[in-house]
C-alpha positions as CSV (number, residue, x, y, z in Angstrom):
1,M,36.2,204.4,203.7
2,Y,33.5,203.7,206.0
3,C,30.7,200.9,204.8
4,S,27.7,200.3,206.3
5,L,26.9,196.3,205.6
6,S,23.5,196.6,207.2
7,K,22.0,198.6,204.4
8,K,21.0,196.1,201.2
9,Q,23.3,198.5,198.9
10,P,26.3,197.0,197.0
11,Y,29.8,198.4,198.6
12,V,31.5,200.7,195.9
13,S,35.2,200.7,196.3
14,H,37.0,203.8,196.0
15,R,39.0,202.2,192.8
16,S,37.9,201.9,189.5
17,K,37.4,198.4,187.5
18,S,40.7,198.9,186.0
19,N,43.0,199.8,188.8
20,V,41.6,196.9,190.6
21,L,42.4,194.3,187.5
22,L,45.5,196.1,187.6
23,L,46.3,195.4,191.2
24,N,45.0,191.6,191.0
25,I,47.4,191.0,188.0
26,Y,50.1,192.8,189.8
27,K,49.9,190.7,193.0
28,M,52.1,189.5,194.9
29,E,52.8,185.7,195.7
30,T,51.9,184.1,198.9
31,N,54.4,182.1,200.9
32,R,52.5,178.9,199.5
33,Q,52.6,180.0,196.2
34,K,56.4,180.3,195.9
35,K,56.9,176.8,197.9
36,I,55.0,175.3,195.6
37,G,56.5,176.8,192.6
38,G,59.8,175.9,193.9
39,I,58.6,172.5,194.5
40,I,57.3,171.9,190.6
41,Q,60.4,173.9,189.4
42,K,62.7,171.5,190.9
43,D,60.9,168.5,189.7
44,L,60.1,169.7,186.4
45,A,63.7,170.6,185.8
46,E,64.8,167.0,186.7
47,I,61.7,165.3,184.6
48,I,62.6,167.5,181.3
49,Q,66.2,167.2,181.3
50,D,66.3,163.3,182.2
51,A,63.6,163.4,179.1
52,L,65.9,165.0,177.0
53,R,68.9,163.7,177.9
54,N,69.2,161.3,175.1
55,S,67.5,163.0,172.5
56,H,69.3,166.7,172.3
57,K,72.9,166.1,173.0
58,G,74.4,169.5,173.6
59,V,71.1,171.3,174.5
60,I,71.1,172.8,178.0
61,V,67.2,173.2,179.0
62,S,66.7,175.0,182.2
63,V,63.4,175.7,183.9
64,T,64.0,179.3,185.2
65,E,61.0,180.1,187.1
66,V,57.5,178.6,187.8
67,K,54.6,181.3,189.0
68,V,51.2,179.3,190.6
69,T,48.1,180.9,190.5
70,P,46.4,181.9,194.0
71,D,44.1,178.7,193.4
72,M,47.1,176.4,192.4
73,M,45.2,175.4,189.4
74,E,47.4,176.5,187.1
75,A,51.2,177.1,186.7
76,R,53.3,179.3,184.3
77,V,56.6,177.6,184.0
78,Y,59.6,179.6,182.2
79,I,61.9,177.3,180.2
80,S,65.0,178.4,178.9
81,V,66.8,177.0,176.1
82,F,70.8,176.9,174.9
83,P,71.8,177.4,172.5
84,S,68.5,179.6,171.4
85,Q,68.4,177.9,167.5
86,H,66.7,174.8,168.9
87,R,64.5,176.8,171.1
88,D,60.9,176.5,168.8
89,A,61.6,172.8,167.8
90,L,62.2,171.7,171.7
91,M,59.1,174.1,173.2
92,L,56.7,172.2,170.4
93,E,58.2,168.8,171.7
94,I,57.7,170.0,175.1
95,E,54.2,171.3,174.6
96,E,53.3,168.1,172.5
97,H,54.3,165.8,175.2
98,S,53.1,168.4,178.4
99,H,50.4,165.7,179.7
100,L,53.3,162.9,180.1
101,I,55.3,165.7,181.8
102,R,52.0,166.4,184.2
103,H,52.0,163.0,184.5
104,Q,55.4,162.5,186.0
105,L,55.3,165.5,188.0
106,A,51.9,164.3,189.4
107,L,53.5,161.1,190.6
108,R,56.7,162.9,192.1
109,I,54.3,165.5,194.1
110,K,51.6,163.5,195.5
111,N,52.5,163.6,198.8
112,Q,52.2,167.7,198.7
113,M,49.1,168.3,196.7
114,R,46.2,167.2,196.2
115,R,45.8,168.4,192.5
116,V,48.3,169.0,190.1
117,P,48.0,172.4,188.1
118,E,47.9,173.0,184.5
119,L,51.3,173.6,182.8
120,R,51.6,176.2,180.8
121,F,54.8,176.2,179.0
122,I,56.6,180.0,178.4
123,V,59.9,180.4,176.5
124,D,62.3,182.8,178.8
125,D,64.2,185.0,176.5
126,S,66.8,186.5,179.2
127,L,69.6,185.0,177.8
128,D,68.9,186.7,174.5
129,V,68.7,189.9,176.2
130,I,71.8,189.4,178.6
131,E,73.6,188.5,174.9
132,G,72.2,191.7,173.3
133,I,73.5,193.5,176.3
134,D,77.3,191.9,176.2
135,K,77.3,192.6,172.4
136,A,76.5,196.1,173.1
137,L,78.9,196.3,175.7
138,K,81.7,194.9,173.5
139,G,81.1,197.5,171.0
140,E,80.0,194.5,168.9
141,E,76.8,195.9,167.9
142,P,76.1,199.7,166.3
143,N,76.5,202.5,168.9
144,P,72.9,204.0,168.8
145,I,74.1,207.3,170.1
146,V,76.5,208.0,167.0
147,H,73.7,206.1,164.8
148,P,70.3,207.2,166.0
149,D,68.7,206.1,162.4
150,I,69.3,202.4,164.2
151,L,66.3,202.7,167.3
152,P,62.7,202.0,166.7
153,R,60.8,204.8,166.9
154,R,58.5,205.7,169.1
155,K,54.8,206.0,168.3
156,K,52.8,208.7,169.9
157,M,49.8,207.6,171.6
């Protein structure tokens, strides 16, 4: 689409505002975001596992993914906890000590980044989904083909 920049008319895109917002949300990560996310993931995994080693025996905590915003000011940290009954208490403890975790992270990555991003901890429930699929394949859960009433009803739009 041709756009004349010499005139003082605002450039109007052929995309609507809602499409532009959707494109911004699902934008692919740059290589720098991926590298920074990998560094933060590795260091956060060590920090969290060291902190929880003595207090929570028998609980496995892993940092499954870290997504960094394009401005490097916020990082979404996806945490998986096994066994899942300890998840809520552990996530609450991590949220309470997030400022200490961020400080420890700052000490580790001070040579790679000027500013440490704000950390948002999110529960990664992919293990529960995998467990549900395994149960369904083994036949431990009722078969929805034989019993269609167990499926949730779809709502009309």
